[in-house]
C-alpha positions in Angstrom: -20.2 -52.8 286.5 -20.7 -49.4 287.9 -17.4 -47.8 287.4 -18.0 -45.5 290.4 -17.7 -48.5 292.7 -14.3 -49.3 291.2 -13.3 -45.6 291.2 -13.7 -45.6 295.0 -11.2 -48.4 295.5 -7.7 -48.0 296.8 -5.3 -49.8 294.5 -3.4 -51.2 297.5 -6.5 -53.1 298.6 -7.2 -54.9 295.3 -5.4 -58.1 296.3 -5.9 -58.2 300.0 -8.0 -61.2 301.1 -9.4 -60.7 304.5 -9.8 -63.6 306.8 -13.2 -65.3 306.2 -13.4 -64.1 302.6 -12.9 -66.5 299.7 -11.7 -63.9 297.2 -10.3 -60.4 296.7 -11.7 -57.2 295.3 -9.7 -57.9 292.0 -11.2 -61.4 291.8 -14.8 -60.1 292.3 -14.4 -57.4 289.7 -12.7 -59.7 287.2 -15.4 -62.3 287.8 -18.1 -59.8 287.0 -16.3 -58.9 283.9 -15.6 -62.3 282.5 -19.1 -63.6 283.5 -20.8 -60.8 281.6 -18.5 -61.1 278.7 -19.2 -64.9 278.5 -23.0 -64.5 278.8 -23.2 -61.6 276.3 -21.1 -63.6 273.8 -23.5 -66.6 274.1 -26.5 -64.3 273.8 -25.2 -62.5 270.7 -22.6 -64.2 268.5 -21.6 -60.8 267.2 -20.4 -59.7 270.6 -16.7 -60.4 270.8 -15.2 -61.2 274.2 -12.3 -58.7 274.8 -10.3 -60.8 277.3 -11.2 -64.5 277.2 -7.9 -65.3 278.7 -9.1 -63.9 282.0 -11.5 -66.8 282.5 -8.6 -68.9 283.9 -8.4 -66.3 286.8 -11.9 -65.2 287.3 -14.3 -68.0 286.3 -16.5 -69.5 289.1 -14.6 -71.6 291.6 -11.3 -70.0 290.8 -9.3 -68.3 293.7 -6.4 -65.9 293.8 -4.6 -68.2 296.2 -4.5 -70.8 293.4 -3.3 -68.5 290.5 -0.1 -69.7 288.8 0.5 -66.3 287.3 -0.6 -62.8 288.0 -3.6 -61.4 285.9 -2.3 -58.1 284.5 -5.5 -56.0 285.0 -6.7 -53.1 287.0 -10.5 -52.9 287.6 -10.8 -49.3 286.8 -8.9 -49.4 283.5 -9.9 -52.7 281.9 -13.2 -53.8 283.2 -15.4 -52.0 280.7 -17.9 -54.0 278.7 -19.1 -52.5 275.5 -19.4 -52.7 271.8 -18.5 -50.2 269.1 -21.9 -50.6 267.4 -25.1 -50.3 269.4 -27.8 -52.9 268.7 -31.3 -51.9 267.9 -32.7 -52.1 271.4 -36.3 -52.6 270.2 -35.3 -56.0 268.7 -32.0 -56.9 270.5 -33.6 -57.4 274.1 -36.5 -59.4 272.7 -34.2 -61.7 270.7 -34.6 -65.3 271.7 -31.6 -67.0 273.2 -30.0 -70.0 271.6 -30.8 -73.3 273.3 -27.3 -73.8 274.8 -27.5 -70.5 276.9 -31.3 -70.8 277.4 -30.7 -74.2 279.2 -27.8 -72.9 281.2 -29.5 -69.9 282.6 -33.2 -70.8 282.3 -33.8 -67.6 280.4 -35.5 -67.1 277.0 -34.5 -63.6 275.9 -31.5 -61.4 275.8 -33.3 -58.9 278.0 -33.9 -61.5 280.7 -30.2 -62.5 280.5 -29.2 -58.8 280.9 -31.3 -58.7 284.0 -29.4 -61.8 285.3 -26.1 -60.0 284.6 -27.3 -56.9 286.6 -28.5 -59.0 289.5 -25.1 -60.8 289.5 -23.3 -57.4 289.4 -25.4 -56.2 292.4 -24.3 -59.1 294.5 -20.6 -58.8 293.7 -20.7 -55.0 293.9 -21.9 -55.4 297.5 -19.1 -57.9 298.1 -16.5 -55.4 296.7 -17.8 -52.7 298.9 -17.8 -55.0 302.0 -14.2 -56.1 301.2 -13.1 -52.5 300.7 -14.7 -51.4 304.1 -13.2 -54.4 305.9 -9.7 -53.7 304.6 -9.8 -49.9 305.5 
């Protein structure tokens, strides 16, 4: 996620859920993180998910109002996706996806999956900005 969107947030607003909105800023940021981690791990078995335990909080169809515990995370500090070793981009993005993820996303290559992740990020980044402006 663009960290500048997260940097603009007021910590006090992260868990406010305005009327008419199904989730909070923290949920949207966490959802982006866990979705990207899950898809990148499925695309490249060498990619290790950093926070798989967050899926219980941020997977699709989860809601902060139903959390049994508090996810200890701050969007600006923890939601960084990355690897220590960069892949060879000339081959990595052309790599064919395994059938399980290919069937799930209707994508054939890692490059097309990364495009899906970026599209998904754009949707939720807009939601995060809207929530932040609504709360102000």
